[in-house]
N, C-alpha and C positions, 0 to 999 in steps of 0.2 A: 301331481301335475303333468301336462303330455308335455312333448319334445317341444313342440310349437312356443310354448309358454317360455320353456327355459331358453330358447334362441333368442328371444327378443331382448331380454335383459344382457344378454352375453355380447348381443350386437352394438347395444347402445354404451357397454363397458368399453368394447373395443374401440369404437369411434370416440367415444371421450379420451381414451389413452393415446389416441393418434392425434388428436388434436392438441393435448398438452405436450406430446411429442414436437408437433410443428412449431408450436409456439416458443417451446424451448430453444429449438433450434435457429429459428428466427431470430429469437434476442441475441443470442451468442452470434449469429453472423453480423449483425450490427455492431455489437461493442468490437468483434474483431476488424469489421470494417473503419470502425472510428478510431481504433488505435492506430492503425495504418494510415489513416488521413492527419490524425492530429501529430502522429511521427514527421509526416512530410510537410505539412504546412504550418502546423501550432492552430491550438483554439481561437484563438482571435480570428484567422484568416479562414478557418474551415467552415462550410456551411451542412447544413443536415442534407442538403440534394447531393454535395461532395460524399457524404456517407454511403447515402442509398445508391449511389451509382457503382459503389464499391461492391454490391450484393446483387442477387437475382429478383430482390423484392419489389413490388412496386411502391412510388413514392409514399402513398396513404398510408401503407404498414408501418412505419417508422412511429407513427403518432399512436400506434395503438400500444407502444411499450414506453415510450420518452416523449415528455411534453415538448423539448427541445432540445438544441445543443449542448446547452449547460449541463442538463439534467443526464443526457449520456456520457459527456466526459466526467462527472461527477462518476458516474456506475464504473467506467473505465478504472477511474485511479481507486476505487472501492475495490475493484478487483484485485488490482498491485497491493493494496493495502492486506487484505486478506492473505496471500502469499507471505507477505515479511513478517507477518504476526506470528505465520507456523514456524518460520526460520528463527525469528527470536526465540520462539520456546526452546529450541533446540540449541541454541547458541549461548547467549547472556544467559538463558532461564537454568542452564546446566553451569554456569561458570563456578569456579573453586578457589579463584583470587581476584581482587581488585582489577589486577591488570587483564586477567581474561575476560572479566566481565565488559571493561570497555572494549577490548580490542574485539571481541565477539560483535557487539553492538555497532560498531563502525564497520567492519568486514560485511557483515550480513546485507546493511545497509548500501555499502558502496560497491561490492561485487554484485549484488542484484541490480543495479542500475544499468550495468555496463555488461553483463554478461550476454544480454540481449540486443543485438543492432536495432532493432527497432524500438526498443525501450530507451536504449541510450539516445535514440534521435528525438524519441518523445520529451524526455529529459530537457535535453538541450533548448527546445523551442516551447518548453511550457512551464517553466519555473513560476513565472507571474501567476499563471493560471491558478497554480497547483497552490500557491499561497492562499488564495482566496478560499480554498477548501479546507484549511487546517482545522476550522470549527465544525465542520460537517462531521455527524455521528462516526461514518466508516473511518475517516481519517483521524478522529479523535481517539479511536480505539487503539491505535498506535501510541498515543499520548498515555492513555491510561494502563496499558498492558505495562509500559516503559516504567511507571510509577509502581505497579505490583511489584514488577521484578525487582525493583530497588529496595522495596521493603522488603520481598523475601530475601533479597542478598543481605541486609542491615541485620535480619533473624539469625542467618546461618552464619555470621561474623565474616562475611567476605567483605563487606563494605562499611566503614564507621558510622555511627547514629548521626548522619548531617541531616540536613533539612532535604527531605525527599523531593518536594516541588522545584526547588531550585536547582536540585543535583538534575533532575528529570529535564528540566526548562535546559540546563547548560548541555546536555546529550545530544537533546534533538535539535536544538540551535545550531551548534557545531556541526553536526551531521548534515543538515540542511544546506547551511552557508559553504562549507567546504564542498558538497557536492555540487555546488554551482560551479567552483571555480575547476573541480576536477573534471567536469566533463566538457569545459571548454578547451582543454587542454589538447595537445596532440602529440606523442599517444595518451591516452587516457591511463592513469597508474593508480587504480583503486589499493593497491599495497602501500603504496607511498603515504596515499590519502590517510590509510588506516592507522599507519605508524606515526604519521603527526599528530593525528586528531588523540591517539592513546597516549602519548610521549605527554602532550599538552595535560590531559584529564589527569595522569598521574603527576604530574609536576607540581599541580595545583592542588592535589587531593590532601596532603598534609597539614595545609595550611586553611583549610574549610574548618569553622567551627562546630564544636561537637554539641548537640542539642540534649538536653534534657528529656522533653516530651517531642510528640511527634505532631505536627501541623497536617491537617487534611490538604489534599491536592487540590 
């Protein structure tokens, strides 16, 4: 094969690589802009135009990546969910006692919301919109991981053999609802919210019925 024959595939590969890089950068820019807009305006008031204006992209470029505002909102929440999953694995996934399991579950969630001012603002303005995503695959992954962590904790003897689905629903529900109250307060107190939720779960734990078998989630 001569040198010219080798150069042509190389150039094609280089151009393809640049295209993929540009696509990734454009998507990242849109997600970053969307997160800022949703934090400032809320998903209900925001528009696709508001998002695109925060980027250097042409207005039509948006639709190469997302079909509408709802889809990019779901993508933004999905990214946040992925980060939460990583933190839960290092938190409650490594817990050695029931108290540590509950405390890590709540601390990871509450601290994550308040550590970034933009994320805190987004949480304050979009709880209703986030509720609509609870059954979406990305967000549902949080519930599935929680069920798995509870089963693993039961197997290790960290938690008693209680109903996994009920306990997971209780943990998730308390986290979500308490977080709504937490972010509405000034100052925001994630440590106080964690302490309250943990003590609530621990106080009720001895009264939960122990099961013989396990129901599926």
